[in-house]
C-alpha positions, 0 to 999 in steps of 0.5 A: 500500499502506497502512502497518499497525501492524506496519510503525509497530512495526518502525520503533519496534523499529528505532529501540530496536535503533540507539538502545537507548531510544526516547522515547515523544514522540519516538516520537509525533511521527514516527508523526504525521509519517510514518505519520499520526494514526491510530497515535496519540491523548491518553491519559486522562492529557493526554499523547499516546500511541501506538496499543495495537495499534500497541504490542501488535505492538511487544512482539511484536517486542521479545518481553520484552526492552524495558520501559517506564519510566513516569517518563521515558516511554521504552522502554529494553533489560531484556537484551541483544538475542541474535542 
């Protein structure tokens, strides 16, 4: 069974729940090592980034409760997780 963008997004979401933040550099390194190059790319600014399909799936999982900090390159919670 191969990994999917949803599997990668689920890992990202679990990391966020556990740590409260998810740094892009750490996520890219983990994703590259455990899921493969398919889920990472170099963006127009020359930074390693996460596949757009993965980010879409991640957004569905966090339901708007996480925000991207474009200065520090991490996702953090915007409010407490309910449930």
